[in-house]
Structure formats: C-alpha cells, structure tokens
BAVO-65429 format. One line per field, with one value per atom (N, C-alpha, C): residue number from 0; atom name; z, x, y. Coordinates in Angstrom, 1 decimal. Each point is the difference from the previous one (the first is absolute). Layout:
resi	(NUM_...) $
name	(CA_...) $
w	(Z_...) $
u	(X_...) $
v	(Y_...) $
This chain:
resi	(0_0_0_1_1_1_2_2_2_3_3_3_4_4_4_5_5_5_6_6_6_7_7_7_8_8_8_9_9_9_10_10_10_11_11_11_12_12_12_13_13_13_14_14_14_15_15_15_16_16_16_17_17_17_18_18_18_19_19_19_20_20_20_21_21_21_22_22_22_23_23_23_24_24_24_25_25_25_26_26_26_27_27_27_28_28_28_29_29_29_30_30_30_31_31_31_32_32_32_33_33_33_34_34_34_35_35_35_36_36_36_37_37_37_38_38_38_39_39_39_40_40_40_41_41_41_42_42_42_43_43_43_44_44_44_45_45_45_46_46_46_47_47_47_48_48_48_49_49_49_50_50_50_51_51_51_52_52_52_53_53_53_54_54_54_55_55_55_56_56_56_57_57_57_58_58_58_59_59_59_60_60_60_61_61_61_62_62_62_63_63_63_64_64_64_65_65_65_66_66_66_67_67_67_68_68_68_69_69_69_70_70_70_71_71_71_72_72_72_73_73_73_74_74_74_75_75_75_76_76_76_77_77_77_78_78_78_79_79_79_80_80_80_81_81_81_82_82_82_83_83_83_84_84_84_85_85_85_86_86_86_87_87_87_88_88_88_89_89_89_90_90_90_91_91_91_92_92_92_93_93_93_94_94_94_95_95_95_96_96_96_97_97_97_98_98_98_99_99_99_100_100_100_101_101_101_102_102_102_103_103_103_104_104_104_105_105_105_106_106_106_107_107_107_108_108_108) $
name	(N_CA_C_N_CA_C_N_CA_C_N_CA_C_N_CA_C_N_CA_C_N_CA_C_N_CA_C_N_CA_C_N_CA_C_N_CA_C_N_CA_C_N_CA_C_N_CA_C_N_CA_C_N_CA_C_N_CA_C_N_CA_C_N_CA_C_N_CA_C_N_CA_C_N_CA_C_N_CA_C_N_CA_C_N_CA_C_N_CA_C_N_CA_C_N_CA_C_N_CA_C_N_CA_C_N_CA_C_N_CA_C_N_CA_C_N_CA_C_N_CA_C_N_CA_C_N_CA_C_N_CA_C_N_CA_C_N_CA_C_N_CA_C_N_CA_C_N_CA_C_N_CA_C_N_CA_C_N_CA_C_N_CA_C_N_CA_C_N_CA_C_N_CA_C_N_CA_C_N_CA_C_N_CA_C_N_CA_C_N_CA_C_N_CA_C_N_CA_C_N_CA_C_N_CA_C_N_CA_C_N_CA_C_N_CA_C_N_CA_C_N_CA_C_N_CA_C_N_CA_C_N_CA_C_N_CA_C_N_CA_C_N_CA_C_N_CA_C_N_CA_C_N_CA_C_N_CA_C_N_CA_C_N_CA_C_N_CA_C_N_CA_C_N_CA_C_N_CA_C_N_CA_C_N_CA_C_N_CA_C_N_CA_C_N_CA_C_N_CA_C_N_CA_C_N_CA_C_N_CA_C_N_CA_C_N_CA_C_N_CA_C_N_CA_C_N_CA_C_N_CA_C_N_CA_C_N_CA_C_N_CA_C_N_CA_C_N_CA_C_N_CA_C_N_CA_C_N_CA_C_N_CA_C_N_CA_C_N_CA_C_N_CA_C_N_CA_C_N_CA_C) $
w	(11.6_1.1_1.2_0.2_1.2_-0.3_-1.2_-0.4_0.2_-0.4_0.1_1.5_0.8_1.4_0.7_-0.4_0.6_-0.4_-1.3_-0.4_0.5_0.3_0.5_1.4_0.8_1.3_0.0_-1.2_-0.1_-0.3_-0.4_-0.3_1.3_0.3_1.3_0.0_0.6_0.0_0.8_1.0_0.8_-0.7_-1.2_-0.8_-1.2_-0.1_-1.1_0.3_-1.0_0.1_-1.2_-0.1_-1.1_-1.4_0.0_-1.3_-0.4_0.9_-0.3_-0.5_0.6_-0.4_-1.3_-0.3_-1.3_-1.1_0.2_-1.0_-0.1_1.0_-0.1_-0.8_0.2_-0.7_-1.5_-0.3_-1.4_-0.6_0.7_-0.5_-0.2_0.9_-0.1_-1.3_-0.4_-1.2_-1.2_0.1_-1.1_-0.1_1.1_-0.1_-0.6_0.1_-0.7_-1.5_-0.4_-1.4_-0.5_0.8_-0.4_-0.4_0.6_-0.3_-1.5_-0.6_-1.5_-0.8_0.5_-0.8_-0.4_0.6_-0.4_-1.5_-0.5_-1.4_-1.0_0.4_-0.9_0.0_0.8_0.0_-1.3_-0.3_-1.3_0.4_-0.3_-0.7_1.1_-0.5_0.8_0.4_1.1_0.6_1.5_0.7_1.4_0.9_-0.2_0.8_-0.2_-1.2_-0.3_0.4_-0.2_0.4_1.5_0.9_1.4_0.5_-0.6_0.4_-0.3_-1.2_-0.3_0.8_0.2_0.8_1.4_0.7_1.4_0.0_-1.0_0.0_-0.1_-0.8_-0.3_1.0_0.8_0.9_1.2_0.4_1.2_-0.3_0.9_-0.1_0.6_-0.5_0.5_1.3_0.6_1.3_-0.2_-1.2_-0.3_0.3_0.0_0.3_1.4_0.9_1.4_0.1_-0.7_0.0_-0.6_-1.2_-0.7_0.9_0.6_0.8_1.3_0.5_1.2_-0.3_-1.2_-0.4_-0.3_-0.6_-0.4_1.2_1.1_1.2_1.0_-0.3_0.9_0.0_1.1_0.1_-0.4_-1.0_-0.5_0.1_-0.4_0.1_-0.7_-1.2_-0.8_0.3_1.0_0.4_-0.5_0.2_-0.5_-1.4_-0.7_-1.3_0.2_1.0_0.3_1.5_0.4_1.4_0.8_1.3_0.8_-0.3_-0.2_-0.2_-1.3_-1.1_-1.2_0.1_0.8_0.2_0.7_1.0_0.7_-0.9_-0.9_-0.9_-1.0_-0.5_-1.0_0.7_1.2_0.7_0.3_0.4_0.2_-1.2_-1.1_-1.3_-0.5_0.1_-0.5_0.9_1.3_0.9_-0.4_-0.3_-0.4_-1.2_-1.0_-1.3_0.2_1.0_0.2_0.7_0.7_0.7_-0.9_-0.8_-0.8_-1.3_-0.7_-1.4_0.1_0.8_0.1_0.5_0.9_0.4_-1.1_-0.8_-1.2_-1.0_-0.2_-1.0_0.5_1.2_0.5_-0.1_0.3_-0.1_-1.4_-0.9_-1.4_-0.5_0.4_-0.5_0.7_1.1_0.7_-0.5_-0.9_-0.5_-0.9) $
u	(-19.1_0.2_0.7_-0.4_0.7_1.5_0.4_1.4_0.7_-0.7_0.5_0.2_-0.9_0.1_1.1_0.2_1.1_1.3_0.2_1.3_0.2_-1.0_0.1_0.6_-0.3_0.6_1.5_0.5_1.4_0.9_-0.6_0.8_0.4_1.3_0.5_-0.1_-1.1_-0.3_1.1_0.5_1.1_1.2_0.2_1.2_-0.2_-1.3_-0.3_0.7_0.6_0.6_-0.4_0.5_-0.3_0.4_1.1_0.4_-0.9_-0.5_-1.0_-1.3_-0.4_-1.3_0.1_1.2_0.2_0.0_0.6_0.0_-1.4_-0.7_-1.4_-0.9_0.2_-0.8_0.4_1.2_0.4_-0.6_0.0_-0.6_-1.5_-0.6_-1.5_-0.3_0.9_-0.2_0.1_0.8_0.1_-1.3_-0.7_-1.3_-1.0_0.1_-0.8_0.2_1.3_0.3_-0.6_-0.1_-0.7_-1.4_-0.6_-1.4_-0.2_1.1_-0.1_-0.3_0.1_-0.4_-1.5_-0.7_-1.4_-0.1_1.1_-0.1_-0.1_0.2_-0.1_-1.4_-0.9_-1.4_-0.7_-0.8_-0.8_-1.4_-0.9_0.1_0.6_0.7_0.7_-1.0_-0.7_-0.8_0.3_-0.6_0.3_-0.2_-1.1_-0.3_1.0_0.2_0.9_1.5_0.3_1.4_0.2_-0.9_0.2_-0.1_-0.9_-0.1_1.3_0.6_1.2_1.2_0.0_1.1_0.0_-1.1_-0.1_0.3_-0.4_0.3_1.4_0.7_1.5_0.9_-0.6_0.8_0.7_-0.6_0.5_1.3_0.9_1.2_-0.3_0.6_-0.3_0.7_-0.5_0.5_1.4_0.4_1.3_1.1_-0.4_0.9_0.6_-0.9_0.5_1.1_-0.3_1.0_1.3_-0.1_1.3_0.7_-0.7_0.7_0.6_-0.7_0.5_1.3_0.0_1.2_1.2_-0.4_1.1_0.6_-0.8_0.5_0.7_-0.1_0.6_1.5_0.6_1.4_0.6_0.9_0.7_1.5_0.8_1.4_0.6_-0.6_0.5_-0.7_-0.9_-0.7_-1.4_-0.6_-1.4_-0.1_-1.1_-0.2_-0.6_-0.9_-0.6_0.2_0.0_0.1_-1.3_0.0_-1.2_-0.9_0.5_-0.8_-0.8_0.7_-0.7_-1.0_0.3_-1.0_-1.2_0.2_-1.2_-0.8_0.7_-0.7_-0.8_0.5_-0.7_-1.2_0.1_-1.1_-1.1_0.4_-1.0_-0.7_0.7_-0.6_-1.0_0.5_-0.9_-1.2_0.1_-1.1_-1.0_0.5_-0.9_-0.8_0.7_-0.6_-1.0_0.2_-0.9_-1.3_0.1_-1.2_-0.8_0.8_-0.7_-0.6_0.7_-0.5_-1.2_-0.1_-1.3_-1.2_0.3_-1.1_-0.4_0.9_-0.3_-0.8_0.4_-0.7_-1.4_-0.2_-1.4_-0.8_0.6_-0.8_-0.4_0.8_-0.3_-1.0_0.1_-1.0_-1.4_-0.1_-1.2_-0.7_0.6_-0.6_-1.2) $
v	(1.5_0.9_-0.6_-1.3_-0.7_-0.1_-0.3_-0.1_1.3_1.1_1.3_0.4_-0.4_0.3_-0.8_-1.3_-0.8_0.5_0.4_0.5_1.4_0.8_1.3_0.0_-1.1_-0.1_-0.4_-0.5_-0.3_1.1_1.2_1.1_0.7_0.0_0.5_1.5_0.5_1.5_0.7_-0.6_0.6_0.3_-0.7_0.2_0.9_0.5_0.9_1.3_0.6_1.3_0.8_1.2_0.9_-0.6_-0.7_-0.6_-1.1_-0.8_-1.1_0.6_1.0_0.6_0.8_0.6_0.6_-1.0_-1.2_-1.0_-0.6_-0.1_-0.5_0.9_1.3_1.0_-0.1_-0.1_-0.2_-1.2_-1.1_-1.2_0.1_0.8_0.2_0.8_0.9_0.8_-1.0_-1.0_-1.0_-0.7_-0.3_-0.7_0.9_1.4_0.9_-0.1_-0.2_-0.2_-1.2_-1.1_-1.2_0.2_1.0_0.3_0.4_0.4_0.4_-1.2_-1.2_-1.2_0.1_0.8_0.2_0.6_0.5_0.5_-1.1_-1.2_-1.2_-0.6_0.7_-0.5_0.1_-1.0_0.0_-0.3_0.9_1.3_1.0_0.9_1.0_1.1_-0.2_1.0_0.1_0.9_0.2_-1.2_-0.7_-1.1_-1.2_-0.3_-1.1_0.4_1.2_0.5_-0.3_0.5_-0.2_-1.4_-0.8_-1.4_-0.7_0.2_-0.7_0.6_1.3_0.6_-0.5_0.0_-0.5_-1.5_-0.7_-1.5_-0.3_0.8_-0.2_0.7_0.9_0.8_-0.7_-1.0_-0.7_-0.8_0.1_-0.8_-1.4_-1.0_-1.4_-0.3_-1.0_-0.5_-0.5_-0.4_-0.5_1.0_1.3_1.1_-0.2_-0.4_-0.2_-1.1_-1.1_-1.1_0.4_0.7_0.4_1.0_1.0_1.0_-0.7_-1.0_-0.7_-0.8_-0.7_-0.7_0.9_1.1_1.0_0.7_0.1_0.6_-1.0_-1.2_-1.1_0.1_-0.1_0.0_-1.4_0.1_-1.2_0.3_-1.0_0.1_1.2_0.3_1.1_1.4_0.0_1.2_0.0_1.1_0.2_0.6_-0.3_0.6_1.4_0.2_1.3_0.2_1.3_0.3_-0.2_0.0_-0.1_1.1_1.2_1.2_-0.2_-0.5_-0.2_-1.1_-1.1_-1.0_0.5_0.9_0.6_0.8_0.8_0.9_-0.8_-1.1_-0.9_-0.6_-0.5_-0.6_1.0_1.2_1.1_0.4_0.2_0.4_-1.1_-1.3_-1.1_-0.1_0.2_0.0_1.1_1.2_1.1_-0.4_-0.6_-0.3_-1.1_-1.0_-1.0_0.4_1.2_0.5_1.0_0.8_1.1_-0.5_-0.8_-0.4_-0.9_-1.0_-0.7_0.9_0.9_0.9_0.9_0.5_0.8_-0.8_-1.2_-0.8_-0.3_-0.3_-0.3_1.3_1.1_1.3_0.2_-0.2_0.2_-1.0_-1.2_-1.0_0.2_0.6_0.3_1.2_0.8_1.2_-0.3) $
C-alpha cells in the first residue's frame, strides 16, 4: 500500500484528460479479464475460484518501471505517450488497491 501511495503521487493529475481516463478505463477492464484466471483453480468451486482470481488479478510493480522507461524521452522519441503512461499508472494503481482488498475479504469469509 505504501508503494501504491508513493506512485500514486507521481501521476500528474493536472495532465489527466478524457483520453487518459478512457485509456485507464480500458486497462481496468483488462484487469477484470485477469480475474478469469480463477477458472484454473483446483478444485473448481466458488471459494477457490475467487481466491485464485483475486491473487492473480493484481498487476506487478514492474509495470510502473516499464511504463516509466517507455515514456522517457530519448533521441528517437518515446515508445508511449504521456497520456498512455498516465493511464497505465492509474490502472495499475487501481489493481494494486482493489485486488488485495478483494483477496483479504474472500479469505476472511
């Protein structure tokens, strides 16, 4: 959570626009698709499905590093735009907050 909070402060909110938020929403729907990994749970029942889904749903912290490097200005230009960088950081931050909370809730049932 501390890491998520520190990276959250690096997202330039004043540069967020509709395009960045749209990309972030699309990326968040991808994280919902990652929850389908629960289908590989053995035995396949509701409890094991959600435990595996929430455990695999979070995107790693390495995503911040990769997005940062890809958005860095170099001689040949950037690999991704600043809007895409902001969207990736926001979507990863959401997954870092939601998935562990969902896993904890499911384990405490």
